C-alpha positions as CSV (number, residue, x, y, z in Angstrom):
1,M,-13.2,53.7,120.5
2,A,-16.4,51.4,121.1
3,E,-16.4,49.7,124.5
4,N,-16.3,46.7,124.3
5,H,-16.7,45.4,128.4
6,N,-19.8,43.4,127.2
7,Y,-17.9,41.2,125.1
8,T,-16.5,38.9,127.3
9,E,-15.6,34.4,127.7
10,D,-19.1,34.3,129.1
11,S,-20.4,35.8,125.2
12,I,-19.1,32.6,124.0
13,K,-21.2,29.7,123.8
14,S,-21.1,26.1,122.8
15,L,-24.4,24.2,121.9
16,E,-25.2,20.7,122.3
17,P,-25.5,19.6,118.6
18,R,-29.5,18.4,119.8
19,E,-29.6,22.3,120.9
20,H,-28.2,23.3,117.4
21,I,-30.5,21.6,115.4
22,R,-33.4,22.9,117.3
23,L,-31.8,26.6,117.4
24,R,-30.9,26.7,113.4
25,P,-33.1,23.7,111.7
26,G,-32.8,25.4,108.7
27,M,-29.0,24.5,108.2
28,Y,-30.4,20.8,108.6
29,I,-33.4,20.4,106.7
30,G,-33.6,23.5,104.6
31,K,-36.7,25.9,104.7
32,L,-39.2,24.7,107.7
33,G,-42.7,25.6,105.7
34,D,-45.9,24.7,106.5
35,G,-46.3,22.0,104.4
36,T,-47.4,23.5,101.2
37,S,-44.5,23.1,99.2
38,P,-43.1,19.7,98.5
39,D,-39.8,20.9,99.9
40,D,-41.1,22.0,103.2
41,G,-38.8,20.5,106.3
42,I,-41.7,18.5,107.2
43,Y,-41.4,16.3,104.0
44,V,-37.5,15.8,104.2
45,L,-38.1,14.4,107.6
46,V,-40.2,11.9,105.9
47,K,-37.0,11.6,103.2
48,E,-34.3,11.6,106.3
49,V,-36.2,8.6,107.5
50,I,-37.0,6.4,104.3
51,D,-33.6,7.3,102.6
52,N,-32.2,4.7,105.5
53,S,-34.3,2.0,104.5
54,I,-33.7,2.7,100.9
55,D,-30.1,2.3,101.5
56,E,-30.6,-0.7,103.0
57,H,-32.7,-2.3,100.1
58,M,-29.9,-1.0,97.8
59,M,-27.6,-3.4,100.0
60,G,-30.1,-6.1,99.1
61,F,-32.0,-6.0,102.3
62,G,-35.4,-6.0,102.3
63,K,-37.9,-5.3,99.5
64,Q,-40.5,-3.9,101.7
65,I,-41.3,-0.9,103.2
66,D,-44.2,-0.4,105.2
67,M,-45.5,3.6,106.0
68,R,-48.1,5.1,107.6
69,I,-48.9,9.3,107.9
70,T,-51.9,10.3,109.3
71,E,-51.9,14.0,111.4
72,E,-51.2,12.5,114.6
73,M,-47.7,10.3,113.4
74,V,-45.6,9.4,110.8
75,E,-44.5,5.6,111.0
76,I,-42.0,4.1,108.6
77,R,-41.1,0.1,108.7
78,D,-38.6,-1.4,106.5
79,Y,-37.1,-5.2,106.7
80,G,-33.8,-4.5,106.4
81,R,-30.7,-5.8,108.7
82,G,-32.1,-3.6,111.8
83,I,-29.8,-1.0,113.2
84,P,-27.4,-3.3,115.7
85,L,-29.0,-3.2,119.0
86,G,-25.9,-1.8,120.9
87,K,-25.9,1.1,119.1
88,V,-29.8,2.4,118.4
89,I,-29.7,5.3,120.4
90,D,-26.6,6.3,119.3
91,C,-27.6,6.1,115.6
92,V,-30.6,8.2,116.1
93,S,-29.3,10.6,118.6
94,K,-25.5,11.1,118.1
95,I,-24.4,13.3,115.5
96,N,-21.2,11.9,112.9
97,T,-22.5,8.9,114.1
98,G,-23.7,5.8,111.9
99,A,-22.1,3.4,109.5
100,K,-22.1,5.5,106.2
101,Y,-18.7,6.4,106.8
102,D,-17.5,2.8,105.9
103,S,-17.3,3.3,102.2
104,S,-17.0,-0.4,101.7
105,A,-20.5,-0.8,103.3
106,F,-22.6,2.2,101.8
107,Q,-20.6,3.0,98.4
108,K,-23.6,4.7,97.0
109,S,-25.9,6.1,99.4
110,V,-27.4,9.0,99.7
111,G,-26.9,9.9,103.1
112,L,-23.3,10.0,104.4
113,N,-23.2,13.0,107.0
114,G,-24.7,11.1,109.9
115,V,-27.0,14.1,110.6
116,G,-30.7,13.0,109.4
117,T,-32.2,10.5,111.6
118,K,-30.8,12.9,114.1
119,A,-32.6,16.1,113.2
120,V,-35.8,14.3,112.5
121,N,-35.2,13.2,116.0
122,A,-34.0,16.8,117.2
123,L,-37.3,18.6,115.9
124,S,-39.9,16.1,116.6
125,N,-42.4,16.2,119.4
126,H,-42.5,12.2,119.8
127,F,-39.7,9.9,118.3
128,K,-39.6,6.5,118.6
129,V,-37.0,3.5,117.1
130,I,-37.4,0.0,117.6
131,S,-34.8,-2.5,115.6
132,V,-35.0,-5.8,115.6
133,R,-31.9,-8.3,114.9
134,E,-32.1,-11.9,114.8
135,G,-34.8,-12.9,117.2
136,Q,-33.9,-9.6,119.6
137,K,-35.4,-6.0,119.7
138,K,-34.4,-2.8,121.1
139,E,-36.3,-0.2,121.5
140,A,-35.8,3.6,122.6
141,E,-38.1,7.1,123.1
142,F,-37.3,10.7,122.5
143,E,-39.1,14.1,123.3
144,Q,-37.7,16.7,121.3
145,G,-34.0,14.7,120.9
146,K,-33.7,13.8,124.6
147,L,-33.8,10.4,125.3
148,T,-36.8,9.5,127.8
149,K,-37.3,5.4,127.4
150,D,-34.7,3.2,127.2
151,H,-36.0,0.3,126.7
152,K,-34.1,-2.8,127.5
153,I,-33.5,-5.5,124.8
154,V,-36.0,-8.7,124.9
155,D,-36.7,-11.6,122.6
156,S,-38.9,-11.1,119.3
157,S,-40.6,-13.1,116.7
158,E,-40.6,-10.3,114.6
159,K,-38.8,-9.8,111.1
160,N,-35.4,-7.8,111.0
161,G,-35.6,-4.3,110.6
162,T,-36.1,-0.8,111.7
163,R,-39.8,1.0,112.4
164,V,-39.3,4.7,113.1
165,L,-42.6,6.6,114.7
166,F,-42.2,10.6,115.4
167,K,-44.3,13.3,115.3
168,P,-43.1,16.5,113.9
169,D,-42.7,19.5,116.7
170,E,-45.8,21.7,116.2
171,T,-43.8,24.5,118.0
172,I,-41.1,24.4,114.8
173,F,-43.3,23.5,112.1
174,K,-46.1,25.8,113.1
175,N,-50.0,24.9,111.1
176,Y,-48.5,22.7,109.6
177,R,-50.3,19.6,107.2
178,Y,-49.3,17.0,105.0
179,I,-50.7,17.2,101.5
180,P,-51.6,14.0,100.3
181,E,-50.2,14.8,96.5
182,F,-47.1,15.5,97.4
183,L,-46.4,12.6,99.8
184,D,-47.6,10.2,96.6
185,D,-44.9,12.0,94.3
186,Q,-42.6,11.4,97.1
187,V,-43.6,7.5,97.6
188,W,-44.0,7.0,93.8
189,N,-40.3,8.8,92.9
190,Y,-38.4,5.8,95.5
191,A,-40.4,3.0,93.9
192,F,-39.4,4.7,90.3
193,L,-35.9,4.1,91.3
194,N,-36.0,1.2,93.2
195,A,-36.9,-1.8,91.1
196,G,-37.9,-4.5,93.1
197,L,-39.1,-2.3,95.7
198,T,-42.7,-2.5,96.8
199,I,-43.8,0.2,99.6
200,N,-46.9,0.2,101.2
201,F,-48.1,3.4,102.1
202,N,-51.4,3.8,104.1
203,G,-52.9,1.2,102.8
204,V,-51.7,1.4,98.8
205,K,-49.1,-0.9,97.2
206,Y,-46.5,1.3,95.2
207,H,-44.4,-0.9,92.9
208,S,-42.6,0.2,89.4
209,K,-41.5,-2.4,87.1
210,N,-39.9,-0.1,84.3
211,G,-38.2,2.8,86.5
212,L,-38.0,6.3,84.8
213,Y,-40.2,5.1,82.0
214,D,-43.0,4.5,84.5
215,L,-42.0,8.1,85.7
216,L,-42.5,9.7,82.7
217,M,-45.6,7.7,81.6
218,R,-47.1,9.0,85.4
219,K,-46.3,12.5,84.5
220,L,-47.3,13.2,81.5
221,D,-50.4,13.8,79.1
222,E,-50.2,10.2,77.1
223,D,-51.9,12.2,74.4
224,A,-49.3,14.9,74.2
225,L,-46.2,12.5,73.6
226,R,-44.9,13.1,70.1
227,Y,-43.7,9.4,70.2
228,P,-43.1,6.5,72.5
229,I,-40.7,7.3,75.6
230,I,-37.4,6.3,75.0
231,H,-35.6,3.9,77.7
232,L,-32.3,3.5,78.1
233,K,-30.5,1.9,81.2
234,G,-26.8,1.1,82.0
235,D,-24.4,0.8,84.6
236,D,-25.4,3.4,87.4
237,I,-27.2,5.1,85.1
238,E,-31.4,5.5,83.3
239,V,-32.2,7.7,81.5
240,A,-35.7,8.4,80.1
241,L,-36.8,11.2,77.4
242,T,-39.6,12.0,74.6
243,H,-41.1,15.3,73.1
244,T,-44.4,16.7,74.0
245,N,-46.8,18.9,72.6
246,Q,-46.0,21.4,75.4
247,Y,-44.1,24.4,75.5
248,G,-41.0,24.2,77.8
249,E,-38.1,21.7,79.1
250,D,-39.3,19.2,81.9
251,Y,-36.8,17.4,83.7
252,Y,-36.7,15.0,86.8
253,S,-33.1,14.4,87.7
254,F,-32.1,12.0,90.7
255,V,-28.6,10.8,92.3
256,N,-28.6,7.8,94.3
257,G,-32.0,7.9,94.6
258,Q,-32.1,11.7,95.6
259,Y,-34.5,13.8,93.5
260,T,-32.5,16.7,92.8
261,T,-35.3,19.6,91.9
262,Q,-33.3,22.1,91.2
263,G,-31.0,19.5,88.9
264,G,-27.2,20.0,88.7
265,T,-24.0,18.8,87.0
266,H,-26.0,15.2,85.7
267,Q,-28.7,17.3,84.7
268,A,-27.0,19.8,82.4
269,A,-25.2,16.6,81.2
270,L,-28.7,15.2,80.0
271,R,-29.4,18.1,78.1
272,E,-25.8,18.6,76.3
273,G,-26.0,15.2,75.7
274,V,-29.4,15.0,74.2
275,V,-28.3,18.2,71.8
276,R,-24.8,16.5,70.9
277,A,-26.5,12.8,69.7
278,V,-29.1,14.4,68.1
279,R,-26.9,16.6,65.8
280,E,-24.7,13.3,65.0
281,F,-27.7,11.4,64.2
282,F,-29.1,13.8,61.6
283,N,-25.7,15.1,60.7
284,K,-27.4,18.4,61.0
285,N,-26.2,21.7,63.5
286,F,-29.8,22.2,64.9
287,D,-30.1,24.8,67.4
288,A,-30.0,23.6,70.9
289,T,-33.2,25.2,71.9
290,D,-34.9,23.4,69.0
291,I,-33.8,20.4,70.0
292,R,-34.5,20.5,73.6
293,A,-37.9,22.6,73.0
294,S,-40.9,20.6,74.3
295,I,-38.8,17.8,75.6
296,A,-39.5,15.5,79.0
297,G,-36.6,14.0,80.4
298,A,-35.6,12.0,83.4
299,I,-32.1,10.9,84.9
300,A,-30.7,8.7,87.2
301,I,-27.5,8.2,88.2
302,R,-25.3,6.7,91.2
303,V,-22.0,8.1,92.2
304,Q,-19.8,7.4,95.1
305,E,-19.8,9.8,97.9
306,P,-21.9,12.8,95.9
307,V,-21.4,16.2,96.8
308,F,-24.5,18.5,96.9
309,E,-24.9,22.1,97.1
310,S,-26.5,21.7,100.6
311,Q,-28.2,19.9,103.3
312,T,-31.3,19.3,101.6
313,K,-29.3,17.6,98.5
314,T,-31.5,19.7,96.1
315,K,-28.8,20.2,93.5
316,L,-26.0,18.0,92.6
317,G,-22.7,19.6,92.6
318,S,-20.2,16.5,92.2
319,T,-18.1,16.7,89.1
320,H,-16.7,13.3,89.2
321,I,-19.0,9.9,89.3
322,G,-16.4,8.8,92.3
323,P,-12.5,8.7,92.9
324,D,-10.5,8.2,90.3
325,A,-13.6,7.9,87.8
326,P,-14.5,10.2,85.0
327,T,-16.7,13.0,85.2
328,V,-19.9,13.4,85.8
329,R,-20.8,15.6,82.6
330,S,-18.4,13.3,80.2
331,F,-20.3,9.8,81.7
332,V,-23.8,11.3,81.0
333,V,-22.9,12.8,77.6
334,D,-20.8,9.9,76.2
335,F,-23.7,7.4,77.8
336,I,-26.4,9.3,75.6
337,K,-24.6,9.9,72.8
338,K,-23.8,6.3,72.3
339,E,-27.2,4.7,73.1
340,L,-29.3,7.2,72.1
341,D,-27.7,6.9,68.7
342,D,-28.0,3.1,68.6
343,F,-31.6,3.6,69.3
344,L,-32.6,6.3,66.7
345,H,-31.0,3.4,64.3
346,K,-33.2,0.6,65.2
347,N,-36.1,2.8,65.6
348,P,-36.8,4.8,62.6
349,D,-40.4,5.6,63.1
350,T,-39.2,7.1,66.7
351,A,-36.4,9.2,64.9
352,Q,-39.0,10.9,62.4
353,A,-41.0,11.8,64.9
354,M,-38.4,13.6,66.7
355,L,-37.1,15.4,63.7
356,K,-40.7,16.5,62.9
357,R,-40.8,18.0,66.3
358,I,-37.9,19.5,66.1
359,L,-38.4,20.8,62.9
360,Q,-41.8,22.1,64.3
361,S,-40.0,24.1,66.8
362,E,-37.7,25.4,64.5
363,R,-40.2,27.3,62.1
364,E,-41.9,28.4,65.4
365,R,-39.1,30.3,66.5
366,K,-37.9,31.5,63.5
367,E,-41.6,32.7,63.0
368,I,-41.5,34.7,66.4
369,A,-38.2,35.8,66.1
370,G,-38.9,39.3,64.6
371,V,-41.6,40.0,67.4
372,K,-39.5,38.5,70.2
373,K,-36.3,40.9,69.1
374,I,-38.4,44.0,69.6
375,A,-40.4,42.7,72.5
376,N,-37.2,41.7,74.7
377,E,-35.6,44.9,73.6
378,R,-38.7,47.0,74.8
379,A,-38.2,44.6,78.1
380,K,-34.5,45.6,78.6
381,K,-35.2,49.4,78.3
382,A,-38.7,48.7,81.0
383,N,-36.8,46.9,83.2
384,L,-35.1,49.7,85.3
385,H,-38.0,51.6,85.5
386,N,-40.5,48.4,85.5
387,K,-43.7,50.2,87.3
388,K,-45.3,46.8,87.4
389,L,-42.9,44.8,89.3
390,R,-41.7,45.9,92.6
391,D,-39.0,43.8,93.4
392,C,-37.2,42.2,96.2
393,R,-33.4,42.0,96.7
394,S,-32.9,38.2,97.5
395,H,-34.0,35.7,94.6
396,Y,-34.4,32.0,94.0
397,N,-31.3,32.3,91.1
398,D,-28.8,33.9,93.4
399,K,-25.5,32.0,93.6
400,K,-24.9,33.6,97.3
401,G,-27.0,33.7,100.3
402,T,-28.5,30.8,102.2
403,D,-31.4,28.0,101.2
404,E,-33.9,29.3,103.5
405,E,-33.5,32.9,102.0
406,K,-34.1,31.8,98.4
407,N,-36.1,28.9,99.7
408,N,-38.6,31.9,100.9
409,T,-38.6,34.1,97.8
410,M,-42.0,35.1,96.1
411,I,-43.6,37.3,94.0
412,F,-47.2,38.2,94.3
413,I,-49.1,39.0,90.7
414,T,-51.9,41.2,92.3
415,E,-55.0,42.9,90.6
416,G,-55.4,47.0,91.3
417,D,-53.4,49.5,92.1
418,S,-55.2,49.2,95.7
419,A,-54.4,45.6,96.5
420,S,-50.8,46.0,95.6
421,G,-50.4,49.0,97.1
422,S,-51.4,47.1,100.8
423,I,-49.0,44.2,99.6
424,T,-46.1,46.3,98.5
425,K,-46.4,48.5,102.0
426,S,-46.6,45.6,104.0
427,R,-44.2,43.0,102.0
428,N,-40.7,41.9,103.3
429,T,-38.5,43.8,101.0
430,K,-35.7,41.0,101.1
431,T,-37.9,37.9,99.6
432,Q,-41.3,39.3,98.6
433,A,-41.7,41.1,95.2
434,V,-44.7,42.3,93.6
435,F,-45.9,42.2,89.9
436,S,-49.2,44.1,89.5
437,L,-51.8,43.6,86.5
438,R,-53.4,46.4,85.0
439,G,-57.0,44.8,84.7
440,K,-57.7,41.2,83.0
441,P,-55.2,39.7,81.0
442,L,-55.9,38.2,77.9
443,N,-57.1,34.6,77.5
444,T,-54.5,32.5,75.9
445,F,-55.7,29.6,75.7
446,S,-55.0,28.1,71.8
447,L,-52.8,30.8,71.0
448,T,-49.3,30.4,70.0
449,K,-46.4,31.3,72.1
450,K,-45.9,34.6,69.9
451,V,-48.7,36.1,72.1
452,V,-46.0,36.3,75.5
453,Y,-44.0,38.3,73.1
454,E,-46.7,40.6,71.4
455,N,-48.6,41.3,74.9
456,E,-46.8,43.7,76.9
457,E,-47.9,42.7,80.5
458,F,-47.2,38.8,79.6
459,N,-43.7,39.6,78.1
460,L,-42.8,41.6,81.1
461,L,-44.1,39.0,83.6
462,Q,-41.8,36.5,81.8
463,H,-38.8,38.6,82.1
464,A,-39.5,39.4,86.1
465,L,-39.8,35.7,86.5
466,N,-36.8,35.3,84.1
467,I,-37.9,31.9,82.4
468,E,-38.1,32.6,78.8
469,D,-35.5,30.0,78.4
470,G,-36.1,27.4,80.9
471,L,-36.6,27.3,85.1
472,E,-32.6,27.2,85.6
473,G,-32.9,30.9,86.1
474,L,-36.0,31.1,88.1
475,R,-35.9,34.2,90.2
476,Y,-38.8,33.6,92.7
477,N,-39.4,30.3,94.3
478,K,-43.4,30.9,94.8
479,V,-45.4,32.2,92.2
480,V,-48.3,33.7,94.4
481,I,-51.5,34.8,92.6
482,A,-53.2,37.4,94.8
483,T,-56.8,37.9,93.6
484,D,-59.8,39.0,95.5
485,A,-62.3,36.0,95.9
486,D,-65.0,37.3,93.9
487,V,-66.5,36.7,90.3
488,D,-63.5,39.0,88.6
489,G,-60.9,37.6,90.9
490,M,-61.7,33.9,90.2
491,H,-61.6,34.6,86.6
492,I,-58.5,36.4,86.8
493,R,-56.9,33.5,88.8
494,L,-58.1,31.4,85.8
495,L,-56.5,33.6,83.3
496,M,-52.9,33.6,84.9
497,L,-53.2,29.7,85.5
498,T,-54.4,29.1,81.7
499,F,-51.4,31.6,81.1
500,F,-48.6,29.3,82.9
501,L,-50.1,25.9,81.6
502,Q,-50.4,26.7,78.5
503,F,-46.4,28.2,78.1
504,F,-44.6,27.4,80.8
505,P,-46.4,24.0,82.1
506,D,-43.3,22.8,83.9
507,L,-43.5,25.9,86.2
508,V,-46.5,24.6,87.3
509,R,-45.2,20.9,87.3
510,N,-42.0,21.8,90.1
511,G,-44.7,23.2,92.5
512,H,-43.7,27.1,92.3
513,V,-47.4,28.1,91.4
514,Y,-49.7,29.2,94.4
515,I,-53.2,30.9,95.4
516,L,-52.8,33.4,98.2
517,E,-55.4,32.9,100.8
518,T,-57.0,36.1,102.5
519,P,-58.9,36.6,105.3
520,L,-62.6,36.6,104.6
521,F,-63.9,37.9,108.2
522,R,-61.7,40.2,111.0
523,V,-63.5,38.9,114.5
524,R,-62.5,41.1,117.6
525,N,-63.4,42.5,120.9
526,K,-61.6,45.3,122.9
527,K,-59.0,42.6,124.0
528,Q,-57.9,40.3,121.0
529,T,-58.4,40.0,116.7
530,I,-58.5,37.0,115.2
531,Y,-58.7,36.9,111.2
532,C,-60.5,33.7,110.0
533,Y,-60.5,31.7,106.4
534,S,-63.7,30.0,106.5
535,E,-67.1,30.2,108.2
536,E,-65.9,27.5,110.0
537,E,-63.1,29.4,111.2
538,K,-65.4,32.7,111.9
539,M,-68.0,30.8,114.2
540,A,-65.2,29.2,116.1
541,A,-63.6,32.7,116.7
542,V,-67.2,34.0,117.8
543,G,-67.5,31.1,120.4
544,K,-63.6,31.8,121.9
545,L,-64.4,35.6,122.2
546,G,-67.8,35.4,123.0
547,A,-69.5,39.0,124.4
548,K,-71.0,40.0,120.4
549,P,-67.5,40.6,119.1
550,E,-67.7,42.8,115.8
551,I,-67.3,40.9,112.6
552,T,-66.1,42.3,109.5
553,R,-66.5,40.7,106.0
554,F,-63.4,41.7,103.6
555,K,-64.7,41.9,100.3
556,G,-61.5,42.6,98.4
557,L,-57.4,42.8,99.1
558,G,-57.9,47.0,98.9
559,E,-59.9,47.0,101.5
560,I,-57.2,45.5,104.2
561,S,-54.8,48.2,105.6
562,P,-51.1,47.4,104.9
563,D,-50.5,46.9,108.6
564,E,-53.1,44.2,108.4
565,F,-52.0,42.7,105.1
566,G,-48.5,42.2,107.0
567,D,-49.7,39.4,109.2
568,F,-51.4,37.6,106.3
569,I,-47.8,37.5,104.1
570,G,-45.6,37.0,106.8
571,E,-44.7,34.1,109.1
572,N,-48.8,32.9,108.7
573,I,-49.2,33.2,105.2
574,R,-51.4,30.8,104.0
575,L,-50.8,29.3,100.5
576,E,-52.4,27.1,98.4
577,P,-50.3,24.9,95.9
578,I,-51.7,24.3,92.4
579,I,-51.3,20.4,91.9
580,L,-51.6,19.2,88.6
581,N,-53.1,15.9,89.2
582,K,-51.5,12.6,87.4
583,D,-54.7,11.7,85.7
584,V,-55.4,15.6,84.2
585,S,-54.6,16.2,80.9
586,I,-53.8,20.1,80.7
587,K,-55.1,20.4,77.3
588,N,-58.6,18.8,78.7
589,L,-58.4,20.9,81.5
590,L,-57.6,24.6,79.4
591,S,-60.4,23.1,77.0
592,Y,-63.0,22.7,80.1
593,Y,-62.0,26.2,81.8
594,M,-60.9,28.2,79.3
595,G,-62.6,27.3,76.0
596,K,-66.5,27.8,74.6
597,N,-67.9,26.0,77.4
598,T,-68.2,29.1,79.5
599,Q,-71.1,27.9,81.5
600,D,-68.6,24.9,82.9
601,R,-66.5,27.6,83.6
602,Q,-69.0,29.8,85.4
603,K,-70.6,27.1,87.4
604,F,-66.6,26.6,88.5
605,I,-66.2,30.2,89.9
606,I,-69.8,30.5,91.1
607,E,-69.1,27.1,93.7
608,N,-65.4,28.1,94.4
609,L,-66.8,31.9,95.8
610,R,-67.4,32.0,99.4
611,V,-69.8,35.2,99.9
612,E,-71.4,36.8,102.8
613,K,-74.0,39.2,102.9
614,D,-73.2,41.8,105.4
615,E,-69.9,43.2,105.9
616,V,-70.3,44.0,109.3
617,E,-72.4,42.0,111.9
618,A,-72.8,42.0,115.8
619,V,-73.2,38.9,117.1
């Protein structure tokens, strides 16, 4: 029998809430990350503070929110009622303290667990809260969740409201940076979902008159729309939808103002409702995939006491709208069936355009049915012995496992055996997979989806990602293109981006595609080694080490040993997200880089290369 004398009462420890948040931050804000993914922790911190201001607006208090985000500080000021002055410290530092447990005060709030702002406080180097109510002001300051300054209540001529300032703790959020495009999307979503609200963010006003209609107009290429966006509104529900010329389904779903990036019961009901409404209107039993092919939709609902599948609220788990209320499914499906049917009867031109798009999808599906069946059978046989894929144990679509594990899942798409070998040997086999390309992939620009099944490599990749029928089964949160930073590597990078943008644009739109950044230089002396990703970092490293350190220039991923590679794809991994600017047309983008205008492509590649003459230098 094993000895247990080391397992005593002293082994059992109780942590204060602040200590527990700092020890296990993933339980409160999901993954930490470094800011290169839109669901990284630093954006969740911003969201948790804004949510409180939004809830005040929803209750009818405050039509404006001021935001300022710099590298040094995040500042958010609302003009609601302000936190009751005697409870300011408790509300931002004591778990399970807040007004949202009183359903009469916050019937359809986002945050109901009393954790959000406390987690922001505990995970910040510096945190300050200021509340103004009826001519009086209360201020308190914290460091890593500990109260450092408790200011007395003073008179004030400022408007009512709450102001929060914080700086994320660099010891927890290592090497973080806020990416402007992600913040831009985050703020716009708040504006789209809250009519009448103005958000002043870093000197720019965000305001929406038409809600989800505006959201889709911002997200989609206007020249890709097959008919004007259908906009439907009811009590506690809003829907916008259209069909496009692009492949895939594209959805944006929200609950009580929260962007549910992973969907949930309401998004599933939207997909079902559209199919049922279309079948009944046209009196034809269309295949559901033909109806939903190329659809873009947005849905926002409000429910009492929503149940989410994780603390970060990215997937709705609620089955009912509220106590003694209809199910989410019946509420959404019934609304869409009635309202969409009414709309199509009143707008016959839109109905005909929709029918034309559905029939086109039906023809395309039948045209590739034969080759698709053969390709899928081939992929199924290859699945168990797929030499191109070195899989990992955890996956993004797993029903079990922690959010942190799922969010950290990634697949590296590599070129060449040497690079694949280095990554395979040094990867984390639990969360990191590798897919090897045998050379330059086919340029898929202007080709039809038939090529996805005819090309064995693309078909195997599609099955490895599990995205044939949409993103719901996506097996990896991050799809990472890992190629050399030379002419060939840049070209392969563009070819892979063309493939995803052409056939799976929602994979890019939803922030799942990245470029792996690997170091260009290794600067070292006998005591220390520094890896550098730019000329500027190299010069700084030389200045730090001094005394003529050895400088090695990496020309390709295959030159980097597996032991070294482990440092670049582990905790300190650097990923550059592929972000689609709202003003960029996918069609024009692909035509520019991958069409006949090869001079522009060559210029782009050359301008983005970082080339040094000497592999080894001595300074």
